[in-house]
Every structure is written in C-alpha cells, then in structure tokens.
N, C-alpha and C positions, 0 to 999 in steps of 0.2 A: 383578353379583357378580364377573365376571371382571375388570372394570376395577378394582374394589376390591382384588382379589387381585394384580393387576399393580402398583398403587400400593404396597401393602404389601410386595411383593417388591423393588421399587426402593428403598423406604425401608430394608429390611433390608440390601440390598447396599451402599447409601451408608453406612449405620452401620458396616458391616465395614470398608469402604475408608478411612473417617475414622479408625477405630480403628487401622488399619495406619499411617496418617500419624502418628497420636499416638506410637505405639511407636518408628517410624522417626526421628521428631523427637527423641526421648530420646537414641537412638543417636547422631544427628548432634551433639547438644549435647555429649555425653560426648566424642565424638571432637575437638570443637573445643577442649575443656579440655585434652586430651592434647597438642594441637599448640600450645597458647598458651605464651607465654613464661613465665609465672608458674609453671605446672604443670611445664614442662620444667626449670626450676631445681631442682626436688625430684625428679623422676622422668624424666629425659631419655630413659631406655631405652624409654619408652612412645611414642615419636615415630612410629616406623614402624607399630606396632599402631593408633595414632590415624589414620594414613593410609589403612590398609586398611579400618577400621572406617567412616571418613568415606566413602570410595569406595563401599563396599557399601551403607550406608545411603542415600547420595545416589542411587545407581542405583535401589534399591528404591523410594524416595520418587517419583522420576521416572516410573517404571513405573506406580505407583498413580494418580499425577496423570493420565497419559495414559488409564489405564483409566476415569477419571471424566470424560473429555472428553465423553461422551454426555450428561451432565447440564448442563455449561456449556463452551462452546468455549474459554474463558479457562484452564481446567484444561490444554489441550493446549499452549497457549503457555507455560504455567508449567512443565510437565513438560519441554519440550525446552530451556527456558532453564536450568533447574536441572541438567539432564543435561550441557549444554554447560559451565556454570560449574564443575560438579564435574570434568569432563574436564581443563579448564584448570588447576584447582587441583592435580590429581593429576599433571599434566606438570610444573607449577611446583615441586613438592615436591622434584624430583631436580636443581633448578638449583643450581649453586654459589652460596654466600652472597657470594662475591667479585663476583659479576655482579648487583650491586645495581640497576643500571638496569633489567635484564630482570625481576628480582623485582618492582619497582615497577610495571613495565608490565603484568605478569601479574595483580598484585593489583588494579589498576585495572580490567583487563578483566574478571576474575572478578566484582569488585563491580558492575559495570555490568550484566552479564548476570544476575547473581544478583537485583538490585534488580528488573530487569523481570519475572523469574520469581516472586519474592515478591509483587510487586504484583498481577500477574494472579491468583495463587493466593488471595490475600486478597480480592480482588473477587468471584471465583468462590464463595468460601465465603459471602460477603456475600449474593450473589444467591441462592444455594441455600437460605439460611435465612430469606429475606424472608417467605415464607408459612408456614414451619414454626415459626420463633421469631423475631419481630420484634426483641425486646430483644437477643438473642444476635447477630443480624444487625447491629444498630447497634453492638454492641461490635467486631465486626470491621471496621466502617467507622472507628471511632475508632483502633483499632490500625493500620490501614493508614495513616492521616494521621500518627500518631505515627512510623511506620516511614519515611515520606517525609521528615519533619522530621529525624529523626536521620541518616538517609542524607545529606541535604543538609548537616548539620553535619560529618559524616565527610569529605565531599568538600571542604568549606571548609577543614578541618584539613590536608588534603593541600597545598592552596595556601599556607596560612599556614606550614606546615613548611618550604617552600621560601625563605621571606623570613625567618621568625623560628622556627628549629627547635624551641626550648624551648616556646614558646606553642602551637605546632602539635601538639607531642607531648602537651601537657595536653588540648587539645581532642579529640585523637584517642582519648585514654584515656577521656575522659568519654562520647564518642559510642560506644566499644566497650562500657563498662559499661551504657549505656542500651540497646544492642543485646541484651545478655544478658537485661535485664528483658523486653524485646519478645519474645525468643525463649521465655522461661518462660511468658509470658501467652499466646503462640501455642499452646504445647503445651496449657495449660489449656483454651483455647477449642476445640482440636481434640477434647479429651476430651469437653467439654460438647456440641459438635456432634454426635459419634457417638452420644452418649446420647439426644439429641433425636430421631434417626432411628430408634433401636433401639427407642423407646417408642412408635413409630407402629404 
C-alpha cells in the first residue's frame, strides 16, 4: 500500500513540475516574440521587458528541470545547459549592434548549448513516458528528431550566409519558422504529459 502511495505521490509531483514547464514555456515563447525583429518593428519598446521575461522564465525552467533530475539524469544536463544558454543570451543582449562579430559568436554559442539542453530534455520526457503513455513517448521521439533536423538546417544557413547571404537568410527564416512550430508542439506535449501523470 505504501509503495502505491509513493508511486501516486511521485506521479502527482511530476504532473505539477511538467505543468510548471508548460507555463514557463509559454512565457519563454512570448519573450522570444518580443525580442524578434518582426515584433520589434511594431513595438520596439517591449525589447527590455522581453529580455527580463525571457531571463526569468529561463531561470525558472532550469530550476524545474533540475528538480526533475531524480526521475531522469538527463533533466540535470538539460537544466544546466538551458541555464547557461540563458545567461549567455542575457549577457549578449547588451552587446552593441556594431560588434556584429561578437553577436554572431554569442548566437552560435547560445544555439549550441541550447541544442544540447533541448535534446536532453526531450529525451528525458520520452524516457519518462515510455511506461506511462507509449504513444506520447513516441511523439516526443519524433519531435526530438525534427528538432535535430531543423537545428541542422539552421547551422547550414549560417554557413550558406557567409557564401551567399540572400540564400542563407531565406534558409535561416525557414528554419526559424520551423522552430516556432516545434516550440508550439513542445508546449502542447508538455501539457499532455502533465495530464498523463495527473490522472495516475
């Protein structure tokens, strides 16, 4: 009986933590919209609020992932990577636009660390749901594969941009739009994952 209570307690805790990730993901997505070039053209005065919101949500997201490390050690790797990526991005937000070389290096460093974090997080979600909901676990697997492909296309766009700027910019735009779709799906899967454990 006590083992059953322990299992139910763990499931409820995971449901709560996954729900926090769901809410913080929404905040991070909103912040990225505030920081994007398209949104800035219409409401540039929201840049710094976007930076603050992004930093707060990223820090909170990392703390929750580290809290989930007891369930899967890859959450710990994800938490540290996302925290580091957020710190690099925050430091880079105050770099002068004239220092384009440093901005590019910061963007590449942030993207690489973030990729490691996202990959480990999605893998941990996948592992966590194998026994609880195999269909949702497989969806996390597919999302992780698409994330890897889109990230690869983004890296390729950086190389192409150095040779053919116009073509590189188009590829970068396409990969950015694909990343938005992946982010939306991730938010939805986090919501569904929290509901799976809440129902246990």
